C-alpha positions as CSV (number, residue, x, y, z in Angstrom):
1,M,-96.4,22.2,-54.1
2,S,-97.8,23.5,-57.4
3,L,-100.6,21.7,-59.3
4,R,-98.2,20.9,-62.1
5,T,-95.6,19.3,-59.8
6,H,-98.4,17.3,-58.1
7,K,-99.6,15.9,-61.5
8,K,-96.0,15.0,-62.4
9,I,-95.5,13.1,-59.2
10,G,-98.9,11.3,-59.7
11,R,-97.9,10.3,-63.2
12,A,-94.5,9.1,-62.1
13,M,-96.1,7.0,-59.3
14,R,-98.5,5.4,-61.9
15,Y,-95.6,4.5,-64.1
16,V,-93.7,2.9,-61.1
17,V,-96.7,0.9,-60.1
18,A,-97.3,-0.2,-63.7
19,A,-93.6,-1.2,-64.0
20,V,-93.7,-3.2,-60.7
21,A,-96.9,-5.0,-61.8
22,L,-95.4,-5.8,-65.2
23,V,-92.2,-7.3,-63.7
24,F,-94.3,-9.2,-61.2
25,F,-96.5,-10.8,-63.8
26,L,-93.8,-11.3,-66.5
27,F,-91.1,-12.7,-64.2
28,P,-92.5,-16.3,-64.1
29,I,-92.9,-16.3,-67.9
30,M,-89.4,-15.1,-68.5
31,W,-88.0,-17.5,-65.9
32,I,-89.6,-20.6,-67.5
33,I,-88.5,-19.4,-71.0
34,L,-84.9,-19.1,-69.8
35,T,-85.1,-22.5,-68.1
36,A,-85.7,-24.1,-71.4
37,F,-82.2,-23.1,-72.6
38,K,-80.2,-23.9,-69.4
39,T,-78.1,-26.9,-68.7
40,P,-79.0,-29.2,-65.8
41,N,-76.3,-27.8,-63.6
42,E,-77.8,-24.3,-63.9
43,F,-81.4,-25.1,-62.8
44,L,-80.9,-25.0,-59.0
45,K,-77.8,-23.0,-58.6
46,S,-77.6,-20.7,-55.6
47,P,-77.3,-17.8,-56.3
48,P,-79.5,-18.4,-59.4
49,I,-78.1,-18.1,-62.9
50,W,-80.4,-15.7,-64.7
51,I,-79.0,-16.0,-68.2
52,P,-78.0,-19.4,-69.6
53,Q,-74.2,-19.6,-70.1
54,T,-74.4,-22.2,-72.9
55,P,-77.9,-22.1,-74.4
56,N,-79.0,-25.1,-76.4
57,L,-82.1,-26.6,-78.0
58,D,-81.7,-30.1,-76.6
59,Y,-84.9,-30.0,-74.5
60,F,-87.0,-29.0,-77.5
61,D,-85.6,-31.9,-79.4
62,H,-86.5,-34.2,-76.6
63,V,-90.0,-32.8,-76.4
64,I,-90.5,-33.4,-80.2
65,R,-89.1,-36.9,-80.0
66,T,-91.4,-37.9,-77.0
67,G,-94.7,-36.8,-78.5
68,G,-94.8,-33.1,-77.9
69,L,-95.9,-32.3,-81.4
70,N,-98.7,-34.8,-81.2
71,A,-99.9,-33.2,-78.0
72,L,-99.7,-29.8,-79.6
73,A,-101.8,-31.1,-82.6
74,N,-104.4,-32.6,-80.3
75,T,-104.7,-29.4,-78.3
76,L,-105.1,-27.3,-81.4
77,I,-107.7,-29.6,-82.9
78,I,-109.8,-29.8,-79.7
79,S,-109.5,-26.1,-78.8
80,T,-110.3,-24.9,-82.3
81,S,-113.2,-27.2,-82.7
82,V,-114.7,-26.3,-79.3
83,T,-114.3,-22.5,-80.0
84,L,-116.0,-22.7,-83.4
85,L,-118.8,-24.8,-82.2
86,S,-119.3,-22.7,-79.1
87,L,-119.5,-19.5,-81.2
88,L,-121.9,-21.0,-83.7
89,I,-124.3,-22.6,-81.3
90,G,-123.9,-20.0,-78.6
91,S,-124.5,-17.0,-80.9
92,L,-127.7,-18.5,-82.2
93,A,-128.9,-19.2,-78.6
94,A,-127.8,-15.7,-77.4
95,Y,-129.6,-14.0,-80.3
96,A,-132.8,-15.8,-79.4
97,L,-132.5,-14.8,-75.7
98,A,-131.7,-11.2,-76.6
99,R,-134.3,-10.5,-79.3
100,W,-137.3,-12.8,-78.4
101,R,-136.6,-13.2,-74.6
102,V,-136.8,-17.0,-75.0
103,G,-137.3,-18.5,-71.5
104,G,-138.0,-15.1,-69.9
105,D,-135.5,-13.3,-67.6
106,N,-134.4,-16.3,-65.6
107,L,-133.2,-18.6,-68.3
108,P,-130.0,-16.7,-69.1
109,F,-129.0,-16.9,-65.4
110,F,-129.8,-20.6,-65.3
111,I,-127.6,-21.2,-68.4
112,L,-124.8,-19.2,-66.9
113,S,-125.0,-21.2,-63.6
114,Q,-124.1,-24.3,-65.5
115,R,-120.6,-22.8,-66.1
116,F,-120.0,-22.9,-62.4
117,M,-120.8,-26.6,-62.0
118,P,-117.9,-28.4,-60.3
119,P,-116.2,-30.7,-62.9
120,V,-115.7,-33.4,-60.3
121,A,-119.5,-33.7,-60.0
122,V,-120.0,-34.8,-63.7
123,I,-116.7,-36.6,-64.4
124,F,-118.0,-40.1,-63.5
125,P,-121.3,-39.8,-65.6
126,F,-119.2,-38.6,-68.6
127,L,-116.7,-41.3,-68.1
128,L,-119.4,-44.0,-68.1
129,L,-121.0,-42.5,-71.1
130,F,-117.8,-42.3,-73.1
131,K,-116.8,-45.9,-72.2
132,T,-120.2,-47.1,-73.5
133,L,-119.7,-45.1,-76.7
134,R,-116.0,-46.2,-76.9
135,W,-115.0,-42.5,-77.0
136,T,-112.4,-42.6,-74.2
137,D,-109.1,-41.2,-75.3
138,T,-110.7,-39.5,-78.4
139,H,-110.9,-36.0,-79.7
140,Q,-114.7,-36.0,-79.8
141,A,-115.0,-36.9,-76.1
142,L,-113.0,-33.8,-75.0
143,I,-114.7,-31.6,-77.6
144,L,-118.2,-32.6,-76.3
145,I,-117.3,-32.1,-72.7
146,Y,-115.5,-28.8,-73.2
147,L,-118.4,-27.6,-75.4
148,T,-120.7,-28.4,-72.5
149,F,-118.8,-26.0,-70.2
150,N,-118.0,-23.3,-72.7
151,L,-121.5,-22.9,-74.1
152,P,-123.0,-21.2,-71.0
153,Y,-120.2,-18.6,-71.0
154,T,-120.6,-18.0,-74.7
155,V,-124.4,-17.6,-74.5
156,W,-124.1,-15.2,-71.6
157,M,-121.4,-13.0,-73.2
158,M,-123.0,-12.9,-76.7
159,R,-126.4,-12.1,-75.3
160,G,-125.0,-9.0,-73.8
161,F,-123.4,-8.0,-77.1
162,F,-126.6,-8.5,-79.1
163,M,-128.6,-6.5,-76.6
164,E,-126.3,-3.5,-77.3
165,I,-127.5,-3.5,-80.9
166,P,-130.6,-1.3,-81.6
167,R,-133.6,-3.3,-82.7
168,E,-134.4,-0.8,-85.4
169,I,-131.4,-1.8,-87.5
170,E,-132.6,-5.4,-87.8
171,E,-136.3,-4.3,-88.2
172,S,-135.2,-2.2,-91.2
173,A,-133.6,-5.3,-92.7
174,L,-136.8,-7.3,-92.1
175,V,-138.8,-4.6,-93.8
176,D,-136.5,-4.8,-96.8
177,G,-137.3,-8.5,-97.1
178,C,-134.6,-10.1,-95.1
179,S,-135.5,-13.2,-93.0
180,S,-134.8,-13.4,-89.3
181,L,-131.9,-15.7,-89.9
182,G,-130.6,-13.3,-92.7
183,A,-130.8,-10.4,-90.3
184,F,-128.9,-12.3,-87.8
185,W,-126.2,-13.4,-90.3
186,R,-125.9,-10.2,-92.3
187,I,-126.6,-7.5,-89.8
188,A,-126.3,-8.5,-86.1
189,L,-123.3,-10.8,-86.4
190,P,-121.0,-8.4,-88.2
191,L,-121.9,-5.7,-85.7
192,V,-120.9,-7.8,-82.7
193,A,-117.7,-9.1,-84.4
194,P,-115.4,-7.6,-81.7
195,G,-117.4,-9.3,-79.0
196,L,-117.4,-12.5,-81.0
197,V,-113.6,-12.4,-81.2
198,A,-113.2,-11.7,-77.5
199,T,-115.6,-14.5,-76.5
200,G,-113.8,-16.9,-78.9
201,I,-110.4,-16.1,-77.4
202,F,-111.6,-16.9,-73.9
203,C,-113.3,-20.1,-75.1
204,F,-110.0,-21.1,-76.8
205,I,-108.0,-20.4,-73.7
206,F,-110.4,-22.3,-71.5
207,S,-110.1,-25.3,-73.8
208,W,-106.4,-25.0,-74.3
209,A,-105.5,-24.9,-70.6
210,E,-108.1,-27.4,-69.3
211,F,-106.5,-30.2,-67.3
212,F,-109.0,-32.2,-65.2
213,F,-111.1,-33.7,-67.9
214,A,-108.1,-34.2,-70.2
215,I,-106.2,-36.3,-67.7
216,A,-109.2,-38.3,-66.7
217,L,-110.4,-39.1,-70.3
218,T,-107.1,-39.5,-72.2
219,K,-104.2,-42.0,-72.2
220,S,-102.2,-41.7,-75.4
221,N,-104.1,-40.9,-78.6
222,A,-105.8,-37.6,-77.5
223,V,-103.3,-36.4,-74.9
224,T,-103.2,-32.6,-74.7
225,L,-100.3,-30.3,-73.7
226,S,-101.6,-29.8,-70.2
227,V,-101.5,-33.6,-69.7
228,Y,-98.3,-34.2,-71.6
229,I,-96.3,-31.8,-69.4
230,V,-97.1,-33.8,-66.3
231,N,-94.9,-36.6,-67.6
232,F,-91.8,-34.6,-66.8
233,F,-92.7,-34.5,-63.0
234,G,-91.2,-37.7,-61.6
235,K,-90.9,-39.1,-58.1
236,M,-87.1,-38.9,-58.1
237,M,-86.4,-35.9,-60.3
238,V,-88.1,-33.1,-62.2
239,Q,-87.1,-32.5,-65.8
240,W,-87.1,-28.7,-65.7
241,G,-85.6,-28.2,-69.2
242,E,-88.4,-30.2,-70.8
243,I,-91.0,-28.4,-68.7
244,G,-89.7,-25.1,-69.9
245,A,-89.6,-26.2,-73.5
246,T,-93.2,-27.6,-73.3
247,S,-94.3,-24.4,-71.6
248,I,-93.0,-22.3,-74.5
249,V,-94.7,-24.5,-77.0
250,S,-97.9,-24.2,-75.0
251,M,-97.7,-20.4,-74.6
252,L,-96.7,-19.4,-78.1
253,P,-100.1,-20.0,-79.9
254,L,-101.9,-18.1,-77.2
255,F,-99.5,-15.1,-77.4
256,I,-99.8,-15.1,-81.2
257,L,-103.7,-15.3,-81.1
258,S,-103.9,-12.5,-78.5
259,F,-101.5,-10.3,-80.4
260,V,-103.4,-10.7,-83.7
261,A,-106.8,-10.1,-82.2
262,Q,-105.8,-7.5,-79.6
263,R,-107.7,-4.6,-81.3
264,Y,-110.9,-6.7,-81.3
265,L,-110.3,-8.0,-77.8
266,V,-110.2,-4.6,-76.1
267,R,-113.2,-3.3,-78.0
268,G,-115.1,-6.6,-77.4
269,L,-114.5,-6.6,-73.7
270,T,-115.9,-3.1,-73.3
271,M,-118.8,-3.5,-75.8
272,G,-121.5,-5.5,-74.0
273,A,-119.9,-7.3,-71.1
274,V,-119.6,-4.1,-69.0
275,K,-122.8,-2.4,-68.2
């Protein structure tokens, strides 16, 4: 077998493996999307009906009428607030750790370890605190608790990105009369913009998909999409159409965000996170 034939076979095998992996990961998404347009008689048919015979938007209408848009708004407000606050506070902390070695070599690892704390270990203290402050079922309660768990990840990621920047660039800015904060804002932060976007996307996804704290701390006013979709799982029946419609509403903002920021995402993930 010639070398050229061997390369062609290897390339074809890579394409086959990639296609199989793509089908494997996209199949659940496509199935739940198609479910949102099926009639009740088509959900559990055997053999399954792949394409809806009479597609309709009734389930989307039901989701809108039963509070789906409010859940979407709550999720957007909470996730966006957590992401912005995490990037603002985490970037400042990460810059201090990267440039002035605040806390020595062990502090960054200690900060990261807080991200792996089991949520069930802190839910009761948070619940008592928010009841005392009358913050249960509010946006600020979820924002605060999500921020607590997102900050360690943000600090760790941004520290790696800042360490990739040569110190000489910022020292030149300081010699020209720029303050330390000015060097951070005008020099360092623009240089790590891809890493900032990549970290922000992951913080947004963590907040968007979080379920445990949301279901424990909300009842009606601050219900998120991850909690709202549970209402369609009943003891006697499961409303598959509404689940499919809510899933589409939940996935769409994440797809749009990832598509818009994809060029920053790829560059950011390979900038400082991988050594």
